[in-house]
N, C-alpha and C positions, 0 to 999 in steps of 0.2 A: 914915404912909401907910394908905390903904385897901387892904386886901389880900383877895385870892381865893385859898385854898390849894388846890392839886391834889394828891391823893396817894391811895393805896388800901391797902396792907397795912400790918402792924404796924410795919414798918420806918420808916414814914413818919410815926408818931405822934409820936416824940420831936420832930421838927422841927415840927410843928404845936404841940404844947406850948410849944416856945422862943418861937414868935411870940405865942402866946396870953399868955405871961409877960412878954414884952419891954417892955411899958408904953409903947412908941412907936409902935405900929402897931395898927391896927384890923382884925381878921379878920372881914369881913362876910359870907362864906359860904365853903363848900368843895366842891369838885367831886371827885368819885370816881366808881368804876365801878358799874355797877348790881348789885344783889343778886345772889348766886351760890349755888348749891346747895352745902350742906356737911353733914358728918356722915353716920351711916348712913341716916338718914331722908331726905337729900337736900333738905332743907327750905331755902328761900332765906333766906340770911343777909346782913345789911349789912357792908360792909367794916369793919375795924378803925378807919380814918380817920372813917368815917360815924358810927360808935358813938361816937367821942370827940367829934365836933363836936356830936352830939346831947346828949351829957351837958353840954357846954358852951353850949347853946341857940344854935348857930349855924345858919343856913340850910344845908341840903345839897342840892346837884345832883346828879343822876345821869343824865345823858345816854347814850343808847345810842352815840352818837357826839358828839364835841364840835364837829363841823360841823352838828349839828341846829339848824334856824332858831329853835325855840324856846329852846333853850340860848344860842344867841347873843344873842337879844333880851334875855333876862334878864341875861346878863353886861354887856351895854351899860347896862341899867337900873342895875346895881350900881355902874357907873364905878369899877374899881378902878385904883389907880395902878400896882399891880404884880401879877403871879400867881406866887407861888412854887411850885415843883414838886417833888414827892420821889415817885418810882416810880408814878406816875399810871396807866401801862399803856394809853394810847391815843395815837394819832398827831395831833398839832395842826396843822390847816391855817391858811393865811394870814388866814381870816376871823375866827378866834379870836386868833391871834398878834398882831393889829393893834389889838385893843380897848384892853388897859391902855397907858397912856402909857410905862412903862418896860418894857414886855415881859413875857415869862414868863421867869422864871429858876429854872433846874433844878440841884437838887443831885444830882450824880452821884458814885458811888462808885468813883472812880478818879483818879489824876493825869494829866488830859488833855494830850495828846492819846493816852495810852495807853488801852488797853481801851475802846473806844466800842463800846456795844452794850448788850444786855439782862441779860448776866451777867458785869460787870467783877470782881466779888469773887471768883466761882468761878474764872475765868480766870487771876487773878493767883495764887490757890493752885495751880492745874495747872501754871503756869509756873514754880513755885518762887521767885517774886519775893520778895524780903526786905522791901520797902518798898512800901506803896501810900498810898492815901488818899483824899480826897473832893475835888471841885471844884464850884465855882458857876459858871454861864455862861448867857449869853443864848440862848434857844433860837430856832435858824432852820431853815430847811428840811432842812438836811443832818443826817446821823446824828450827834448830839452834837459838832457841828463848830463851834459859836458860841463868841464870845470869852468869855474867863474873866475873873471878877471876883477870884475868891480860891481858895486851896487850904489844906488842912490834911493832914498825914502821919501815917501809922500804920505801926508795924511790923508785919510778918507773924510771929507766934512759931511755932517748929519744930512744935508740935502743934495749931496753929489749924485749926479746920474753917471753911467758909464762912460758916456760920451764927454762930460765935463772932466772928469778925472783922466781919462785918456788924452784929453788935449794938453793937460798939464804935464802928464808924464812924456808925451812925445817931445816936449821942449827940455825937461830936465834929463831924459834919456838922451836925447840928441847930443847934450855936452858930455854926458857919460861915454857915449860911444866915442866922441872926439878924443876925449881923454885916454881912453883905452887904446885906441890907435897910436897915439903918441907914446903910452908906456910901453906898448910892444915893439914900436920902432927903436927906442933908446934902450931897451932891455931891462926898464925898471919895473915892468909888471909882469907877474907870472900867474898863471891860471891856478886856482885850488879847486881840488875835487868837492863835489857838493855831498854834504852829510847824507848818511843813509836814513836818517830820520826826519820827520816833518813833511815828508812828500806827500803832496795833494794834487789832484787831477782838475784841469778845467776844460772839459770837452766843449765842443761848439754848442750854443744855445738854440735850440730850434723854435718854430712857431708853437709847437704843442707845449714846450717847456714854459712859455710866456702866458699861458692860460692862467688866469686868476681864479682861484677857489675862495669863494668869500666866507667859508666855514673857517679858514686860517685866521691865525691872530692878525691884528691889524699891523704890527711890526713886520712880520713876514710878506704882508702884502706891499708894504711901503718899499721894502728891500727888492721885490720883484718888479715893482713899476720902475723903481730908478735903475735897477740892474739891468732891465732889458730896452732902456732908452739910449739912444734912439732905435736900436734895432736889437731884436726883430720888433719889438714894441709889445708891451703887455696887452692884453685884451680880454674881454668878456662878451657876452652875449645879452641883447636886448631886444625882445619882440622877434626872436628868431634869427637876427641878424648880428654879424660882428661888431663891436664897439672897441675900437682902440684906444687905450688910456694914454695920451701922447704926452701928458704932463704929470709930475709927481703928485702923489696925494698927500694931504695934511693930516696928521694923526691928532685926533680930538682927545681930550682928556678923560672925558666921562664914560664909563662902561656902556656898551651899545645898549639901548632899548630897542633897537630894530633887529628884526631876523637877518642872519647872513644874506647879504645881497639885496635888502629891502632899502628903497630909495625914500628920502624926505627931501623935499624940495622947498627952499625959501627964496626970497626974491633974488638974492645974489648968491646963493650956495646950493650945493647939492651934497647931501650926506648920503652915506651907504652903511649899512651894518656888516660888520664881520663877525669872526669868532670871539673877539675881544671888545676892544674900542671901536668907536665909529670912526670913518675916514671921510674927508671932504674931498671931493674930487678937484682936479685942476683942470687941464684941457682933455677934451676928447675928440675922436675922430671917427664919425659914423662911415659905414662904407660908402665910397664914391664920393666923400666930402672932404673938405679941408679941415684941419684941427680948429677948434672953437672951445670958448669957455663952456664949463659944464652947465653953467647956469643958463646961457643962451640956447644951448642944445636942450635942455629941460623944457623951457618955454616953447620952442618949436614943436617937441613930440608930445607936450601936454601929458605928462605922466600922471597916471591915476593912482589913487590910494591903494597901498599894499602891492604895488608892482615892484619887482625885483630884476637886478642884474644876474645873470647866469642862467635863468630859465630858458 
């Protein structure tokens, strides 16, 4: 089939690579978000998908909106049979959806209808799910509500961060998306409507959502730190300044003798009280500094007896 691939971040690159390597399909163009400011200089940088497409010699389209008339005209000229999508990042309107004969097929990182929305992997970790996965479905106007072509499952390991889990899903999902294109081409695969039951939503996690409340149970705090890593990053406050928890915490077995947020410093560890058990901090990142071991941070700030995080 003739394909126009739509995607933007690094997590979409394995899927593009899988389609380029499939031998059965021709990727005639890539659609991605416009160049965005990045780095200290805030210079405009092409998306990871755009960079990979340029390396492969593929035409790159960067519409401000996928409803732009010039973009729709070019997409019509390209005459794709199908448009596979991975984390493109823009809303597709009927004018675009109607162009490819087999529609736009999205790779979504959850087992639909669970965790529809922008942050399915983060919400799966936050909720303590033991299993998640990826689904391919035909895009329609509803939020991730279209009929499903296929799924792949993935175990959520006890120490997984969202970033680690998403990396694994990006590779297993890439294989699923390539297989879905094969099945659509040869007619062996047909989309099945999603069940009405089991729908959960996964809205974007913002910075305020990542604020740690030390009165919560340790398990909930552990999930928050892992679920928000690497972005937006769980955080707390120490001496009036934000302190990012850039590495997972370790759950300790004894119930806390420390008040919620209270710090206890040893030579090579920093423990914090919670609403249940104590946790040991991993890496932290003070404002304006690089991530460091919590014990190194504690030695530098010279924590006093009774000091707390969150105050």
